[in-house]
C-alpha positions as CSV (number, residue, x, y, z in Angstrom):
1,X,-30.1,113.3,40.6
2,X,-31.4,110.6,42.9
3,X,-35.0,111.3,41.8
4,X,-34.1,111.0,38.1
5,X,-34.9,107.2,37.7
6,X,-38.3,107.6,39.3
7,X,-39.1,110.6,37.2
8,X,-38.1,108.8,34.0
9,X,-40.2,105.7,35.0
10,X,-43.2,107.9,35.7
11,X,-42.8,109.6,32.3
12,X,-42.4,106.3,30.5
13,X,-45.7,105.1,32.1
14,X,-47.3,108.3,31.1
15,X,-46.2,107.8,27.5
16,X,-47.5,104.3,27.5
17,X,-51.0,105.6,28.4
18,X,-51.2,107.7,25.3
19,X,-54.0,106.8,22.8
20,X,-51.6,105.2,20.4
21,X,-50.1,102.9,23.1
22,X,-51.0,99.2,23.3
23,X,-51.8,99.6,27.0
24,X,-54.4,102.3,26.8
25,X,-56.8,102.9,29.8
26,X,-59.7,101.5,27.8
27,X,-57.9,98.2,27.1
28,X,-56.7,97.9,30.7
29,X,-60.3,98.3,32.0
30,X,-61.3,95.4,29.8
31,X,-58.6,93.1,31.4
32,X,-60.2,90.0,33.0
33,X,-58.9,87.8,35.8
34,X,-58.9,84.0,35.5
35,X,-61.4,82.7,38.1
36,X,-59.3,79.6,38.8
37,X,-56.4,81.9,39.9
38,X,-58.4,84.4,41.9
39,X,-57.7,85.0,45.6
40,X,-61.3,83.8,46.4
41,X,-60.7,80.4,44.7
42,X,-57.3,80.0,46.4
43,X,-58.8,80.7,49.8
44,X,-61.6,78.2,49.1
45,X,-59.0,75.6,48.1
46,X,-56.8,76.4,51.2
47,X,-59.6,76.0,53.6
48,X,-60.9,72.9,51.8
49,X,-57.5,71.2,51.8
50,X,-56.6,72.1,55.4
51,X,-59.9,70.8,56.9
52,X,-59.9,67.6,54.8
53,X,-56.3,66.8,55.4
54,X,-56.6,67.5,59.2
55,X,-59.7,65.4,59.6
56,X,-58.2,62.6,57.4
57,X,-54.9,62.5,59.4
58,X,-56.6,62.6,62.8
59,X,-59.2,59.9,61.7
60,X,-56.8,57.5,60.1
61,X,-54.2,57.9,62.8
62,X,-56.9,57.2,65.5
63,X,-58.1,54.2,63.5
64,X,-54.5,52.8,63.1
65,X,-53.7,53.4,66.8
66,X,-56.9,51.8,67.9
67,X,-56.3,48.8,65.7
68,X,-52.7,48.4,67.0
69,X,-53.9,48.7,70.6
70,X,-56.6,46.1,70.1
71,X,-54.2,43.8,68.3
72,X,-51.7,44.1,71.2
73,X,-54.3,43.4,73.8
74,X,-55.6,40.4,71.9
75,X,-52.1,39.0,71.5
76,X,-51.3,39.5,75.2
77,X,-54.6,37.8,76.2
78,X,-54.1,34.9,73.9
79,X,-50.5,34.4,75.1
80,X,-51.6,34.3,78.7
81,X,-54.4,31.9,77.7
82,X,-51.8,29.7,76.0
83,X,-49.6,29.8,79.1
84,X,-52.6,28.8,81.3
85,X,-53.5,26.0,78.9
86,X,-49.9,24.8,79.0
87,X,-50.0,24.8,82.8
88,X,-53.1,22.6,82.6
89,X,-51.4,20.3,80.1
90,X,-48.4,20.2,82.5
91,X,-50.7,19.0,85.3
92,X,-52.2,16.2,83.2
93,X,-48.8,15.0,82.0
94,X,-47.4,15.2,85.5
95,X,-50.3,12.9,86.7
96,X,-49.2,10.3,84.1
97,X,-45.6,10.6,85.3
98,X,-46.8,10.2,88.9
99,X,-48.8,7.1,87.9
100,X,-45.7,5.6,86.2
101,X,-43.7,6.2,89.4
102,X,-46.4,4.5,91.5
103,X,-46.4,1.5,89.2
104,X,-42.6,1.4,89.2
105,X,-42.7,1.1,93.1
106,X,-45.4,-1.6,93.2
107,X,-44.3,-4.4,95.6
108,X,-45.8,-6.9,93.1
109,X,-43.0,-6.0,90.6
110,X,-40.3,-6.7,93.3
111,X,-42.1,-10.0,94.2
112,X,-42.2,-11.0,90.6
113,X,-38.5,-10.4,90.3
114,X,-37.9,-12.4,93.4
115,X,-40.0,-15.4,92.3
116,X,-38.4,-15.7,88.9
117,X,-34.8,-15.1,90.1
118,X,-34.8,-16.9,93.5
119,X,-37.5,-19.5,92.8
120,X,-37.3,-20.3,89.1
121,X,-39.0,-23.8,89.6
122,X,-42.0,-22.6,91.6
123,X,-44.4,-22.1,88.7
124,X,-47.5,-21.7,90.9
125,X,-45.9,-18.8,92.9
126,X,-44.8,-17.2,89.7
127,X,-48.4,-17.4,88.2
128,X,-49.9,-16.0,91.4
129,X,-47.5,-13.1,91.5
130,X,-48.2,-12.3,87.8
131,X,-52.0,-12.5,88.4
132,X,-51.7,-10.0,91.3
133,X,-49.5,-7.6,89.2
134,X,-52.0,-7.8,86.3
135,X,-54.8,-7.0,88.7
136,X,-53.0,-3.9,90.0
137,X,-52.2,-2.8,86.4
138,X,-55.8,-3.3,85.3
139,X,-56.8,-1.0,88.2
140,X,-54.9,1.9,86.6
141,X,-56.3,1.2,83.1
142,X,-59.9,0.9,84.3
143,X,-59.7,4.1,86.5
144,X,-58.4,6.2,83.6
145,X,-60.0,5.7,80.2
146,X,-57.2,7.7,78.4
147,X,-54.7,4.9,79.2
148,X,-54.8,2.7,76.2
149,X,-52.3,0.0,77.4
150,X,-49.5,-0.6,79.9
151,X,-46.5,-2.7,79.0
152,X,-43.6,-4.2,81.1
153,X,-41.0,-5.1,78.6
154,X,-38.3,-7.4,80.0
155,X,-34.6,-6.7,79.4
156,X,-33.4,-10.2,79.9
157,X,-34.4,-13.8,79.4
158,X,-35.3,-14.5,83.0
159,X,-38.1,-12.0,83.6
160,X,-41.3,-12.3,81.5
161,X,-42.8,-9.3,79.6
162,X,-46.4,-8.3,80.4
163,X,-49.0,-6.2,78.6
164,X,-52.4,-4.8,79.8
165,X,-54.9,-3.4,77.2
166,X,-53.1,-4.8,74.1
167,X,-50.7,-7.5,72.8
168,X,-47.1,-7.5,73.9
169,X,-45.0,-5.8,71.2
170,X,-42.0,-7.5,69.7
171,X,-38.8,-6.3,68.0
172,X,-39.0,-2.8,69.5
173,X,-35.5,-2.8,71.2
174,X,-34.2,-0.7,68.3
175,X,-36.9,1.9,68.5
176,X,-35.6,5.4,69.3
177,X,-37.8,5.9,72.3
178,X,-36.7,2.5,73.7
179,X,-33.0,3.5,73.4
180,X,-33.7,6.9,74.9
181,X,-35.4,5.3,78.0
182,X,-32.3,3.1,78.5
183,X,-30.0,6.0,78.3
184,X,-32.0,8.1,80.8
185,X,-31.3,5.5,83.5
186,X,-34.7,5.7,85.2
187,X,-35.9,9.1,84.1
188,X,-39.0,9.2,82.0
189,X,-39.2,9.8,78.3
190,X,-42.3,11.2,76.5
191,X,-42.9,9.5,73.1
192,X,-44.7,11.5,70.2
193,X,-47.9,10.2,68.8
194,X,-48.1,7.7,66.0
195,X,-51.0,6.1,64.1
196,X,-50.6,2.7,65.9
197,X,-49.0,3.9,69.2
198,X,-45.4,3.6,70.3
199,X,-45.8,-0.2,70.6
200,X,-47.2,-0.5,67.1
201,X,-50.1,-2.7,68.3
202,X,-52.9,-0.2,68.7
203,X,-55.7,0.7,66.3
204,X,-55.9,4.4,67.2
205,X,-53.5,7.3,67.5
206,X,-51.6,7.3,70.7
207,X,-48.6,8.8,72.4
208,X,-46.6,7.2,75.3
209,X,-44.4,7.5,78.3
210,X,-41.5,5.2,79.0
211,X,-39.0,4.7,81.8
212,X,-36.6,2.0,83.1
213,X,-37.6,-0.1,86.1
214,X,-34.6,-1.4,88.1
215,X,-34.6,-4.7,90.1
216,X,-34.7,-3.8,93.8
217,X,-32.4,-6.7,94.6
218,X,-29.6,-6.2,92.1
219,X,-30.3,-2.5,91.2
220,X,-29.9,-3.5,87.5
221,X,-32.4,-2.5,84.8
222,X,-35.0,-5.3,84.5
223,X,-38.0,-3.7,82.7
224,X,-38.8,-0.9,80.4
225,X,-42.2,0.5,81.5
226,X,-44.4,1.8,78.6
227,X,-47.7,3.5,79.1
228,X,-49.6,4.3,75.9
229,X,-52.1,7.2,76.1
230,X,-54.9,8.1,73.7
231,X,-54.1,11.2,71.7
232,X,-57.7,12.4,72.0
233,X,-57.0,13.0,75.7
234,X,-54.7,15.9,74.8
235,X,-57.4,17.6,72.7
236,X,-59.9,17.2,75.5
237,X,-57.6,19.0,77.9
238,X,-57.1,22.1,75.7
239,X,-60.5,22.1,73.9
240,X,-61.9,25.6,73.7
241,X,-58.9,27.2,75.5
242,X,-58.4,29.9,72.9
243,X,-62.1,30.3,72.0
244,X,-64.2,29.5,69.1
245,X,-62.5,28.7,65.8
246,X,-59.1,28.1,67.3
247,X,-57.0,24.9,66.7
248,X,-54.7,23.5,69.3
249,X,-51.5,21.7,68.6
250,X,-49.0,19.9,70.8
251,X,-45.4,19.8,69.4
252,X,-42.5,17.7,70.5
253,X,-39.0,19.1,71.1
254,X,-38.2,18.7,67.3
255,X,-41.2,20.8,66.3
256,X,-43.3,17.8,65.0
257,X,-47.0,17.6,65.7
258,X,-47.9,15.3,68.6
259,X,-51.6,16.2,68.9
260,X,-54.0,17.9,66.5
261,X,-57.7,17.8,65.7
262,X,-56.6,16.8,62.2
263,X,-55.1,13.4,62.6
264,X,-53.4,13.7,59.2
265,X,-51.1,16.4,60.6
266,X,-49.8,14.2,63.5
267,X,-46.1,13.4,63.0
268,X,-45.5,16.2,60.4
269,X,-43.4,19.3,61.1
270,X,-45.3,22.4,62.2
271,X,-45.5,25.0,59.5
272,X,-43.9,27.9,61.4
273,X,-40.7,27.7,63.6
274,X,-41.3,29.0,67.1
275,X,-38.8,30.5,69.5
276,X,-38.9,31.5,73.2
277,X,-40.8,30.1,76.2
278,X,-44.1,31.8,75.4
279,X,-45.3,34.4,72.8
280,X,-48.1,35.5,70.5
281,X,-47.4,36.5,66.9
282,X,-49.1,37.2,63.6
283,X,-48.4,34.9,60.6
284,X,-50.0,34.5,57.2
285,X,-51.0,30.9,56.5
286,X,-52.5,30.0,53.1
287,X,-53.3,33.7,52.4
288,X,-55.1,34.2,55.8
289,X,-53.8,36.2,58.8
290,X,-53.6,33.9,61.8
291,X,-52.7,34.6,65.5
292,X,-50.4,32.0,66.9
293,X,-50.0,31.8,70.7
294,X,-47.6,29.2,72.1
295,X,-46.0,28.2,75.4
296,X,-43.3,25.7,76.1
297,X,-43.8,22.8,78.5
298,X,-41.2,21.5,81.0
299,X,-40.1,18.5,78.9
300,X,-39.3,20.6,75.8
301,X,-42.8,20.0,74.3
302,X,-44.7,23.1,73.2
303,X,-48.5,23.9,73.2
304,X,-49.6,26.0,70.2
305,X,-52.9,27.6,69.5
306,X,-53.8,28.9,66.0
307,X,-56.8,31.2,65.4
308,X,-57.9,33.4,62.6
309,X,-57.0,37.0,63.3
310,X,-59.9,38.8,61.6
311,X,-62.7,37.8,64.1
312,X,-60.5,39.0,67.0
313,X,-60.3,42.6,65.6
314,X,-63.8,42.8,64.1
315,X,-64.5,45.7,66.5
316,X,-62.2,48.0,64.6
317,X,-64.7,48.1,61.7
318,X,-66.9,50.4,63.8
319,X,-64.0,52.8,64.2
320,X,-63.3,52.7,60.5
321,X,-67.0,53.6,59.7
322,X,-66.8,56.5,62.2
323,X,-63.6,57.7,60.6
324,X,-65.2,57.7,57.1
325,X,-68.2,59.6,58.5
326,X,-66.0,62.2,60.1
327,X,-64.1,62.6,56.8
328,X,-67.4,63.1,54.8
329,X,-68.6,65.7,57.4
330,X,-65.2,67.5,57.2
331,X,-65.5,67.7,53.4
332,X,-69.0,69.2,53.6
333,X,-67.9,71.7,56.3
334,X,-64.8,72.6,54.2
335,X,-66.9,73.3,51.1
336,X,-69.4,75.6,53.1
337,X,-66.7,77.5,55.0
338,X,-64.5,77.9,51.9
339,X,-67.5,79.2,49.9
340,X,-68.3,81.8,52.6
341,X,-64.7,83.0,52.9
342,X,-64.3,83.3,49.1
343,X,-67.6,85.3,48.9
344,X,-66.6,87.7,51.8
345,X,-63.0,88.3,50.6
346,X,-62.7,87.4,46.9
347,X,-65.5,89.6,45.5
348,X,-64.4,92.8,47.2
349,X,-60.8,92.2,46.1
350,X,-61.9,91.7,42.5
351,X,-63.8,95.1,42.5
352,X,-60.8,96.8,44.2
353,X,-58.6,95.4,41.5
354,X,-60.8,97.0,38.8
355,X,-60.7,100.4,40.5
356,X,-56.9,100.3,40.6
357,X,-56.8,99.5,36.9
358,X,-59.0,102.7,36.2
359,X,-56.7,104.8,38.4
360,X,-53.7,103.4,36.5
361,X,-55.3,104.6,33.3
362,X,-55.4,108.2,34.6
363,X,-58.9,108.4,36.2
364,X,-58.1,109.7,39.7
365,X,-61.7,110.5,40.5
366,X,-62.7,106.8,41.3
367,X,-63.8,105.8,44.8
368,X,-64.2,102.4,46.5
369,X,-67.7,101.6,47.9
370,X,-66.3,99.3,50.7
371,X,-64.9,102.1,52.9
372,X,-67.8,101.7,55.4
373,X,-66.9,98.1,56.3
374,X,-65.4,97.5,59.7
375,X,-62.9,94.9,58.7
376,X,-59.6,94.7,56.8
377,X,-61.4,95.2,53.4
378,X,-62.9,98.4,54.7
379,X,-59.4,99.5,55.9
380,X,-58.0,98.7,52.5
381,X,-60.8,100.7,50.7
382,X,-60.3,103.7,53.0
383,X,-56.6,103.6,52.3
384,X,-57.3,103.4,48.5
385,X,-59.6,106.5,48.6
386,X,-57.1,108.5,50.7
387,X,-54.2,107.4,48.3
388,X,-56.1,108.8,45.3
389,X,-56.9,112.0,47.1
390,X,-53.2,112.5,47.9
391,X,-52.2,111.7,44.3
392,X,-54.6,114.4,43.1
393,X,-53.1,116.9,45.5
394,X,-49.6,115.8,44.3
395,X,-50.5,116.4,40.7
396,X,-51.8,119.9,41.4
397,X,-48.6,120.7,43.3
398,X,-46.5,119.2,40.5
399,X,-47.9,121.8,38.0
400,X,-46.6,124.6,40.1
401,X,-43.2,122.9,40.6
402,X,-42.7,122.3,36.9
403,X,-42.9,126.0,36.2
404,X,-40.3,126.8,38.9
405,X,-38.0,123.9,37.7
406,X,-38.0,125.3,34.1
407,X,-36.8,128.8,35.2
408,X,-34.2,127.3,37.5
409,X,-32.8,125.0,34.7
410,X,-32.0,128.1,32.5
411,X,-30.0,129.8,35.3
412,X,-28.2,126.5,36.2
413,X,-27.0,126.1,32.6
414,X,-25.4,129.5,32.4
415,X,-23.5,129.0,35.8
416,X,-22.3,125.5,34.7
417,X,-20.7,126.9,31.5
418,X,-18.6,129.4,33.5
419,X,-17.5,126.8,36.0
420,X,-16.2,124.4,33.3
421,X,-13.9,127.1,31.8
422,X,-12.2,127.8,35.2
423,X,-11.7,124.1,35.9
424,X,-9.7,123.6,32.6
425,X,-7.1,126.2,33.6
426,X,-6.6,124.7,37.1
427,X,-6.1,121.2,35.7
428,X,-3.2,122.2,33.4
429,X,-1.2,123.8,36.3
430,X,-1.6,120.8,38.7
431,X,-0.5,118.3,36.1
432,X,3.0,119.9,35.8
433,X,3.5,119.9,39.7
434,X,2.5,116.2,39.9
435,X,5.1,115.1,37.3
436,X,8.0,116.6,39.4
437,X,6.8,115.0,42.7
438,X,6.4,111.6,41.0
439,X,10.1,111.6,39.9
440,X,11.3,112.2,43.5
441,X,9.1,109.4,44.9
442,X,10.4,106.9,42.3
443,X,14.0,107.4,43.3
444,X,13.2,107.1,47.0
445,X,11.3,103.9,46.5
446,X,14.3,102.3,44.8
447,X,16.5,102.9,47.8
448,X,13.8,101.7,50.2
449,X,13.4,98.5,48.2
450,X,17.2,97.7,48.6
451,X,17.1,98.3,52.4
452,X,13.9,96.3,52.7
453,X,15.5,93.3,50.9
454,X,18.5,93.4,53.2
455,X,16.2,93.6,56.3
456,X,14.2,90.6,55.2
457,X,17.3,88.5,54.7
458,X,18.6,89.5,58.2
459,X,15.2,88.6,59.7
460,X,15.4,85.2,58.0
461,X,18.8,84.6,59.5
462,X,17.6,85.6,63.0
463,X,14.6,83.3,62.7
464,X,16.8,80.4,61.6
465,X,19.1,80.9,64.6
466,X,16.1,81.0,66.9
467,X,14.7,77.8,65.4
468,X,18.1,76.1,65.8
469,X,18.4,77.2,69.4
470,X,14.8,76.0,70.2
471,X,15.5,72.6,68.5
472,X,18.8,72.2,70.5
473,X,17.0,73.0,73.7
474,X,14.2,70.5,72.9
475,X,16.8,67.8,72.1
476,X,18.6,68.5,75.4
477,X,15.4,68.3,77.3
478,X,14.4,65.1,75.5
479,X,17.9,63.6,76.3
480,X,17.4,64.5,80.0
481,X,13.9,63.0,80.1
482,X,15.2,59.9,78.2
483,X,17.9,59.4,80.9
484,X,15.3,59.9,83.6
485,X,13.0,57.4,82.0
486,X,15.8,54.8,81.5
487,X,16.7,55.2,85.2
488,X,13.1,54.5,86.2
489,X,12.9,51.6,83.7
490,X,16.1,50.1,85.3
491,X,14.5,50.3,88.8
492,X,11.2,48.8,87.5
493,X,13.1,46.0,85.8
494,X,14.9,45.1,89.0
495,X,11.7,45.0,90.9
496,X,10.2,42.7,88.2
497,X,13.2,40.4,88.6
498,X,12.6,40.2,92.4
499,X,8.8,39.5,91.8
500,X,9.7,36.8,89.3
501,X,12.0,35.0,91.8
502,X,9.2,35.3,94.5
503,X,6.7,34.0,92.0
504,X,8.8,30.9,91.2
505,X,9.0,30.2,94.9
506,X,5.3,30.4,95.4
507,X,4.6,28.2,92.4
508,X,6.9,25.5,93.7
509,X,5.1,25.6,97.1
510,X,1.8,25.3,95.1
511,X,3.2,22.3,93.3
512,X,3.9,20.6,96.6
513,X,0.3,21.4,97.8
514,X,-1.2,19.7,94.7
515,X,0.8,16.6,95.4
516,X,-0.7,16.5,98.9
517,X,-4.2,17.0,97.5
518,X,-3.6,14.0,95.2
519,X,-2.7,11.8,98.2
520,X,-5.9,12.9,100.0
521,X,-8.0,12.1,96.9
522,X,-6.5,8.6,96.8
523,X,-7.5,8.1,100.4
524,X,-11.0,9.3,99.7
525,X,-11.3,7.0,96.7
526,X,-10.4,4.0,98.9
527,X,-13.0,5.1,101.4
528,X,-15.6,5.3,98.6
529,X,-14.8,1.8,97.4
530,X,-15.1,0.4,100.9
531,X,-18.5,2.2,101.3
532,X,-19.7,0.7,98.0
533,X,-18.7,-2.8,99.2
534,X,-20.5,-2.2,102.5
535,X,-23.7,-1.1,100.7
536,X,-23.6,-4.1,98.5
537,X,-23.2,-6.4,101.5
538,X,-26.1,-4.6,103.2
539,X,-28.2,-5.1,100.1
540,X,-27.5,-8.8,100.0
541,X,-28.4,-9.1,103.7
542,X,-31.6,-7.2,103.2
543,X,-32.6,-9.5,100.3
544,X,-32.0,-12.5,102.6
545,X,-34.2,-10.9,105.3
546,X,-37.1,-10.7,102.8
547,X,-40.0,-8.4,103.6
548,X,-38.5,-7.2,106.9
549,X,-35.3,-6.0,105.2
550,X,-37.0,-4.1,102.4
551,X,-36.7,-0.7,104.0
552,X,-33.0,-1.3,104.8
553,X,-32.5,-2.3,101.2
554,X,-33.7,1.1,100.0
555,X,-31.3,2.8,102.5
556,X,-28.4,0.6,101.2
557,X,-29.3,1.5,97.7
558,X,-29.1,5.2,98.5
559,X,-25.8,4.7,100.2
560,X,-24.4,2.9,97.1
561,X,-25.6,5.8,94.9
562,X,-23.9,8.3,97.2
563,X,-20.7,6.3,97.1
564,X,-20.9,6.2,93.3
565,X,-21.4,10.0,93.2
566,X,-18.5,10.5,95.6
567,X,-16.3,8.4,93.4
568,X,-17.2,10.4,90.3
569,X,-16.6,13.7,92.2
570,X,-13.2,12.5,93.5
571,X,-12.2,11.4,90.0
572,X,-13.2,14.8,88.6
573,X,-11.3,16.6,91.3
574,X,-8.3,14.3,90.6
575,X,-8.4,15.2,86.9
576,X,-8.6,18.9,87.7
577,X,-5.7,18.6,90.2
578,X,-3.5,16.8,87.7
579,X,-4.2,19.5,85.1
580,X,-3.3,22.2,87.6
581,X,-0.1,20.4,88.5
582,X,0.9,20.1,84.8
583,X,0.2,23.8,84.2
584,X,2.2,24.7,87.3
585,X,5.2,22.7,86.0
586,X,4.9,24.5,82.7
587,X,4.7,27.9,84.5
588,X,7.9,27.0,86.5
589,X,9.7,26.2,83.2
590,X,8.6,29.4,81.5
591,X,9.8,31.5,84.5
592,X,13.1,29.8,84.4
593,X,13.6,30.8,80.8
594,X,12.4,34.3,81.4
595,X,14.9,35.1,84.2
596,X,18.0,35.3,81.9
597,X,16.0,37.7,79.6
598,X,15.4,40.0,82.5
599,X,19.2,40.1,83.2
600,X,19.9,41.1,79.6
601,X,17.2,43.8,79.7
602,X,18.8,45.4,82.8
603,X,22.2,45.6,81.0
604,X,20.6,47.2,77.9
605,X,18.8,49.8,80.0
606,X,22.0,50.8,81.7
607,X,23.8,51.3,78.3
608,X,20.9,53.4,76.9
609,X,21.1,55.6,80.0
610,X,24.8,56.4,79.4
611,X,24.1,57.3,75.7
612,X,21.3,59.8,76.7
613,X,23.7,61.5,79.2
614,X,26.4,61.9,76.6
615,X,23.9,63.4,74.1
616,X,22.8,65.9,76.8
617,X,26.4,67.2,77.3
618,X,27.1,67.6,73.6
619,X,23.8,69.6,73.0
620,X,24.7,72.0,75.9
621,X,28.0,72.9,74.2
622,X,26.2,73.4,70.8
623,X,23.6,75.7,72.4
624,X,26.3,78.0,73.9
625,X,28.0,78.5,70.5
626,X,24.6,79.1,68.8
627,X,23.8,81.9,71.3
628,X,27.0,83.8,70.4
629,X,26.1,83.7,66.6
630,X,22.6,84.9,67.3
631,X,23.9,88.0,69.3
632,X,26.1,89.1,66.3
633,X,23.3,88.7,63.8
634,X,21.0,90.9,66.1
635,X,23.5,93.7,66.2
636,X,23.7,93.7,62.3
637,X,19.9,93.7,62.1
638,X,19.7,96.8,64.3
639,X,22.1,98.8,62.0
640,X,20.1,97.8,58.9
641,X,16.8,98.8,60.6
642,X,18.1,102.3,61.3
643,X,19.1,102.8,57.6
644,X,15.7,101.5,56.4
645,X,13.8,103.9,58.6
646,X,15.7,106.9,57.2
647,X,15.0,105.9,53.6
648,X,11.4,105.3,54.4
649,X,11.0,108.8,55.8
650,X,12.5,110.3,52.5
651,X,10.2,108.1,50.4
652,X,7.1,109.0,52.5
653,X,7.7,112.7,52.1
654,X,8.1,112.4,48.3
655,X,5.0,110.2,48.0
656,X,3.0,112.6,50.1
657,X,3.9,115.5,47.9
658,X,3.1,113.5,44.8
659,X,-0.2,112.3,46.2
660,X,-1.2,115.8,47.2
661,X,-0.5,117.1,43.7
662,X,-2.3,114.3,42.0
663,X,-5.3,114.8,44.3
664,X,-5.5,118.5,43.4
665,X,-5.2,117.5,39.7
666,X,-7.9,114.9,40.1
667,X,-10.2,117.5,41.9
668,X,-9.7,119.9,39.0
669,X,-10.6,117.2,36.5
670,X,-13.6,116.2,38.5
671,X,-14.7,119.8,38.7
672,X,-14.3,120.2,34.9
673,X,-16.4,117.0,34.4
674,X,-19.0,118.2,36.9
675,X,-19.3,121.6,35.1
676,X,-19.8,119.8,31.8
677,X,-22.4,117.5,33.4
678,X,-24.2,120.4,34.9
679,X,-24.5,122.0,31.4
680,X,-25.9,118.8,30.0
681,X,-28.2,118.2,33.0
682,X,-29.6,121.7,32.8
683,X,-30.6,121.1,29.2
684,X,-32.2,117.7,30.1
685,X,-33.9,119.2,33.1
686,X,-35.6,121.8,30.9
687,X,-36.8,119.0,28.5
688,X,-38.1,116.8,31.3
689,X,-40.0,119.8,32.8
690,X,-41.7,120.3,29.5
691,X,-42.6,116.6,29.2
692,X,-43.8,116.5,32.8
693,X,-46.1,119.5,32.2
694,X,-47.6,117.8,29.1
695,X,-48.1,114.5,31.1
696,X,-49.8,116.2,34.1
697,X,-52.3,117.8,31.8
698,X,-53.6,114.3,30.9
699,X,-54.8,113.5,34.4
700,X,-58.5,114.0,35.2
701,X,-58.9,115.5,38.6
């Protein structure tokens, strides 16, 4: 019976090959294959796509990686160049700062202050001193052409203002750089470039450097020194630092342009905000990719170089050309290889497909001409020829088998009819036995259901008692643990109380220590005041001594500065000490309020401990009573289980008898059905044998 579907399929295919069928052998042999869907075209496309995609991916990835590597190296090189140019700029600016320090310490300036303050009526001496100072200042301006002018701007009505290289400016006391120089108290201030210089008296773009000069006699600020420098000097320092086509900028701390080869940009904000000490980054400016390398100077100024990015990575165009060449070569190789593969594989497969169509139409005498090849195509052709030889042998054997099957089918039909008659008689007898066994089983099942219901209710009662006992035990254990935890909490609270008392004592001692520190600071403050008075007296004596006391005057000035610094430090320490003392007093007050709370906490912990102990005792009594109830329920459950087992045995015997009878009846019915099926199958087998014989006669061997 398992071979029946295959046999029917074979016969249906045989019927479809008849002359009247739409799929006749002649029509199948004329079936054509779409060239665009053939295996040869697919292999050609696969090879073409694999080679082209592989070459494209490798080439483009190599180009992209090479470009990124070159860009990274260029950015690092330009960043280092910017750092080196910034160091060079630092040296130049430092030279100007050193020059200003030398001018600030010129003895002619001290002599000028002495002549105007101590000898206000000696006009000749004052003119001589001014002439000597102007000569010294001219020496600096003549030795460095980048110094446009030098100004000594007086801060009072006694000392005169002086200017070298330009007129003395007026009304500049409100200028931001002038106020910044006064606030820095002797430290230098770099002034950004302007069209007429910081003084407003020049005819060219200049930046400047300003600092306060103090009178060596009174140590008060007497002059503001202003050195104006030509902005072109900055461009000379960094010219060509980043290479051809680069533009160099010097920015102040606010990001405004101090120096540029385009004078119109000076004083304007730089187009791109910059962060960090030094870096190199790509930015698009006016539609063009630019490389920006910058480095920060010590005073907050920043040196920036801007250069077009395209010339720096021009070498990557060669890599791009090589990549395109490799891609073209890969496409040509893919076409050649794909065509060869399609010719060696696709053509034989198409011819083999045609031979299979002929064999499908019934011509089993065809042979493949590719059996002599030593590759997979040859193996396929050899297998095809052997398959057709086996099919021919199978058809010849099938002719003999059909004759045997037809005679066997006639004998099987007669035996099946006799078997069906016997099966009907057996089925009637077994049905009557099954009815009686079923009635006994039904009654036994009713009794079993009653006992099972009773057992389930007893089991529920036992489980409820067990849950109650477990819950009572858990509550008792929790009460015991709660009592233990409350005892430990009481001990910890007592220890906390002792630590609080000890802490209050330590804080009071610390409060006394801060008072002692305050007394010591007052003593140090008095010593500082006396030192300051002594340094002032030493300065006055040094001024009276004239040239011989100049060195001692410097020492006295340093002592006075140290005294001022000591005074500031003592005041700072005193402020911190007062703050600590105030916080200690607040801490003492807080601890005093916290102590009664600790006392109340200890009392609450003791009451909670007593409650937990009482709950533990009550739960012990409840557990004892619950155990007694559980024992009684268990005895009742044992009695019910015995009754249930007895009824289950009766029911099992009845069900077994009924099942056996039903099984016999079922077997009888199945046997009857099998007999009837055998009769029908015998008839169909005879018909199939005849059709198979007619079909085999159509094959050409």
